N, C-alpha and C positions, 0 to 999 in steps of 0.2 A: 530864324525859325526854331520854334520850341519842339523838341524831339524827346519822346520818352523811349527807354531802351529797356525791355525785359531781358533778364539774364545778363545784364551790363557788367556783373563781376565775373563772368565765366571767361573761358578763353577767348572767344571772339569779341564779347564785349568789352574785355579789358583793352583790346586793340581799337575798337570801334569808337568807343567813348572818347578817348584822347583826339582821334581824327576828327570827330564832330565838334569837339571844343575848339581845335585848332583852326577849323573854319568858321568859327565865329557864331555857332548855334547854342542855343541855350538848352541844357541837358537835364534830364530828370532820369536817374538810373533807378530801376525798380528790380527788387530782389527780396529774397526771404531773410537777408541779413546774415547769411552764413558766412560769407567772406567778402573781402573788398577787391581781391585781385590786385592788379597794379594800377588801380585808379588814383587820380590826384587826391592828396589828403584833405583838400578843402571842398571836395565835391560830396554834397549830402545825398545819402541814399533814401530812397522812399520804399516802404514795405509794400509788397504785393505778392500774393500767393496765386499762381495760375490755376491750381487745383480747386480751391475753394472759392476763388474770386475775391478773397477778403483784401481790402485795401487797393484794389486794382483801379477802380474807378476814381478814387481820390488821388492815386498816383499820377493817373493820365490826365487829370484835370488841367486844362489849359494847353495841352500838347496838341500840335497840328498834325503830327506824324507819330505814330508808334512803330519802333522796330522790334519785332518779337524774335528772340533768340532761344528761348528756354526750350530744351528737348533732353530726353535721357537716351542713351546708348546701352545702357544696362539696367535692367528691371531690379527693384530692390523694394520689397514690401508693397505699399500702396503706390509706389510711384512706378507704374507700369507704363509701357509704351502707349497704350490706349488712353490711360488717365492723363498722362502728361503731353505726349506728342499730339494726340487727336483733341480729346475733350478739353486739355487745358488751352489748346489753341482757340477753341470755340469760346472758352471762357474770356480770353484776351480780346476776341473780337467783339463780343458783346460789351465788355467794359469800355473798349475804345469808343465804340458807337455812342454808348450812354454818356461818355465823358465829352463828346463833341468833337472827336478826332476826325481828321479828313482822310487820312491815308494809313494803311498798315502794310509794312514791308515784313514779309515772312522768310526767314531763313530755312529752306527745306533741304532736300538731299537728292543727288542724282539716283536715278533708279526708284523713285517713290512710284509704288505699284499697288493695287488693291489685293494682289494675290495674298492670302492669308498663310501660305507657306512661308513667307518672310515678314513676320508681325512687325518688325521695325519700319520696314518700307511701307507696309500697309498703314501703319499709324501716320506716316508722313503724308501718305496720299489723302488720308482722311482729314488730316490737319489742312492741307491745302484746299479741299473741297469747303471746309468751314470758312476759310479766308475769302475764296472767291464768292460765296454766297451771303457774305456777312453784311452787304448794304455799304460798304465803304470803298473808296478808291483802294486798290490793292496792287502790290507788286510781289512776285514769288521768285526767291532766287534759289536755285537748286545747286547745290555745291558738290564737287568731288572731294575727297579727303584733303583736309587741310593741314599744311605743315607751317611750323614756326615756333619761336619760343612759347612754352606752356601748352603746347598741343597735347592730345591725348593719343590718338592712333600711331604716331611714329615714335612716340615714347614707349608705347607698350610694345612695339616691334623692336625697339632697342633693347628692353628688358629681356625680351626673348632671346635675341643675340647675345647678350652678355651672361646668359646663365652658365654656371660653372660646368660645363660639360664639353665633350670633344666634337659635338655636331650641332648645327643649326637646324632646327625642324621647320620644314616649309609645309604648311598645311596644303593638302591636295596636290595637284600636279604643278602649281605654281604658275599657270599660264594665265589666270584672270587678269585683265588689265584694269589698271587705275591711271588717273589723270590727276595727279597731286597739284594743288594750287596753293600758292603762299598767303598767309595771313593777311599781309598788307595789300595784296591783290583782291583778296575777298572784301576787305574793308573798303577799297575803292569802288568795287561794284555794289556794295551796299549803300554808301554815301550817295552815289548817284542814283540809286533807287529810291532813296528818301527824298531826295531834294529837286530832281528833274520832273517837272510837271508832265512831261511827253511820255514817261514810262508807265503811267497808270494803266492797269488791265494786262501787264506782260508777265510772262514766265520766262525766266532766263536759266539757262543751264550753263554752269561755268566750271572750267578746269584749266591746268595749266598747259603749256605747249607741249608736254611729252605724254605719251600713252606708254607706261611701262608695266611689265608683269610683276606679279607678287613676288616671284623669286629675285627679280632685278631690284625690288625694293629692299629685300633682305640683305642683297649684295652690297648695294649702295650704303646701307645703314653699317653693315659690317666693316665696310672700308673706312668707315669713321670711327666706330666705336671700338673696334678691335686694334686699331692702329697704335694705341697707346700702351698695349700690353706687352712689355719687354720679354724677351725669350720665350714667348708663346708661339707655337706653330699654328697657321691657319685653320680654322675649323671647317670641316666637311659639311656640305648641305645634304640633308636626307629628306626626301619627300614622304609624307605619311598620309594615307587616305583620310578624308574628313571623317568618315564613319568610325575609323579607329580612335580618332582623337576626341570624338564626342563624350565618351564617357569621362575622359580626364577633364573636359571643359566643364560638364556639369558638376564633377567633384569640386573643382577649384571654385565654381561659382557658389556653391553651397557653404564651403568652409573660409574661403579667403576675403577678406574685405576689398582687395584690389586684385582680382584674378588677372592672369595674363590674357585669357580670352574666354568668353561665355559660349555656350552652345549657339546661340542666336547670332553672336559676332562671328563665330566660325563659317556658318553658312554664308554669310556676307562676303567672306574672303574667297569663296569660290565662285562669286558673282562680278561679272564686268560692272566697272564704275567710271563710265568714260561718256563724254560727249564729242562734238567735232573739235578738232585741234585749235581751230581758228574761232572758237565760240566767244572768247572774251574781246578779241580783237574786232569782231563783227558787231557785237552788241554794246561795247563800252568804249571802244576806240583807242585801246592800248594793248601793249603786248605783255603778258603776265612773264614773271622771271621763271626759269627752270628749276627743276628740283636738283639736279646735279650740281654739286658745288654750294649748295646753300643749306646743308645739314650739319653745320660745324656746331651748332647748339646742342646736338646730341653728344658730342665728344665728352667722355668721362672727365672729371676733374681730378687732378693728382696734385694735391697741395705741395708735396715735397719736390716734385719735378718742377711745378709752377715757381716755387721759391728759388730753386737752383737756377732756372732760367732768367729770373729777374736779378740775381746776384751779380 
């Protein structure tokens, strides 16, 4: 099968593309040429811009299925939630239809909702609407937060945990629930959505086997990232109301190229991000791996200690 993947050089794409290649599919990776991620060196990239539409129809030419992964979690300049997550999805749908593609698989997010109070989730909701009304076979996969090498969400939490201060700040009361799912399991769901003809017209919500609070996420990450700091006493966990953190989030977003959190992301940290615990088992027939015990990729590297261990 010929498959085109938008955002194929990003976090999810750099895991999905090798899986599709290993399954024997012919791949066309579509991106703006910013980076290759962890893709095979001999895999050619096709230019395509989801905002302007430039190059998309040509990039999709001959593809039977388009898997659309492009999205932004932080707004920067003209790359807003509405412009990329919503309007950019519409542009992809139109180009896929014009190129003769049969199916479009869209990676969305748990909690997609038209409520304008949450602009990221509203943009994902609008993107889904464009997919459903685009005149193609479609499959929508709404994922909870994804963990694994190269992720964004868990690495940002790890950055916050490792700050040189005696406390770990937990936004809000820390009770909002998340259902983290491993990148390998997300890939399995996307491959099935792209290749199984019986899945057309379905919206799937996926998450791991555990529903854990935000504070539990911080504690799990701290158990990994803080373990290697010799002679350091455990940090205390301190809850700070979201409204008190908002001015700092706005300042970081304005001044830092890679802020710990933006105001929009801060709002999402106080909102549940879950589905049923057996969602993947029921929809895709396999059990996803748990979060606990699978965060070692976040452990800080210590070159001197590693060298001593290997001596």
